C-alpha positions as CSV (number, residue, x, y, z in Angstrom):
1,M,-54.3,8.4,-7.5
2,D,-53.2,10.9,-10.3
3,G,-56.5,12.8,-8.7
4,A,-55.1,12.7,-5.2
5,G,-51.6,14.1,-6.0
6,K,-53.2,17.1,-7.8
7,A,-55.4,17.4,-4.9
8,Y,-52.5,17.4,-2.6
9,R,-50.0,19.7,-4.7
10,A,-52.8,22.0,-5.3
11,A,-53.2,22.3,-1.3
12,I,-49.4,23.1,-1.3
13,E,-49.2,25.6,-4.0
14,A,-52.3,27.4,-2.0
15,N,-50.8,27.1,1.5
16,P,-46.6,26.1,1.2
17,K,-46.4,25.6,4.8
18,D,-49.5,23.0,5.0
19,A,-47.2,20.2,6.3
20,G,-50.5,17.8,6.0
21,A,-50.5,18.0,2.5
22,H,-46.9,17.4,2.4
23,F,-46.8,14.7,4.5
24,N,-49.8,12.9,2.4
25,L,-47.8,13.6,-0.8
26,G,-44.8,11.8,0.6
27,L,-47.1,8.9,1.6
28,L,-48.4,8.7,-2.0
29,L,-45.0,9.0,-3.4
30,E,-43.2,6.3,-1.5
31,N,-45.9,4.2,-1.3
32,E,-48.2,3.9,-4.4
33,R,-45.4,5.2,-7.1
34,Q,-42.3,4.4,-5.3
35,D,-40.6,7.8,-6.0
36,V,-38.5,7.5,-2.9
37,D,-36.4,11.2,-3.9
38,G,-40.0,12.6,-4.5
39,A,-41.3,10.9,-1.0
40,E,-38.3,12.2,0.8
41,Q,-38.6,16.0,-0.3
42,A,-42.2,15.7,0.5
43,Y,-41.3,14.4,4.0
44,R,-38.9,17.0,4.7
45,A,-40.7,20.3,3.8
46,A,-43.9,18.1,6.1
47,V,-41.1,18.9,8.6
48,A,-39.7,22.4,7.7
49,A,-43.6,23.4,7.8
50,D,-44.2,21.6,10.9
51,P,-41.4,20.7,13.1
52,G,-43.4,19.0,15.5
53,Y,-44.8,16.9,13.2
54,A,-44.3,13.4,14.4
55,W,-45.6,11.2,11.6
56,A,-43.4,13.1,8.8
57,H,-40.2,12.6,11.0
58,N,-41.0,9.0,11.4
59,N,-41.5,8.2,7.9
60,L,-38.7,10.3,7.0
61,H,-36.5,8.6,9.4
62,N,-37.7,5.3,7.9
63,L,-37.2,5.8,4.4
64,M,-33.9,6.8,5.3
65,S,-33.2,4.0,7.2
66,R,-34.2,1.8,4.7
67,R,-32.0,3.7,1.8
68,E,-29.0,3.5,4.1
69,S,-29.2,-0.8,4.0
């Protein structure tokens, strides 16, 4: 998964408004690395880059719901 993480980070560096790259990085961090803080940050960046990105809102909501319980 290191290759995927590097690719997502490179895409974000090239275009910080790439909501898809932020979202995919969030998925990787949450599911493969169990980095909840990093995933939250990535999902928030995806939402900031594209406020209409429903999957990013959904994943952020689910992540925050699990944190509160």
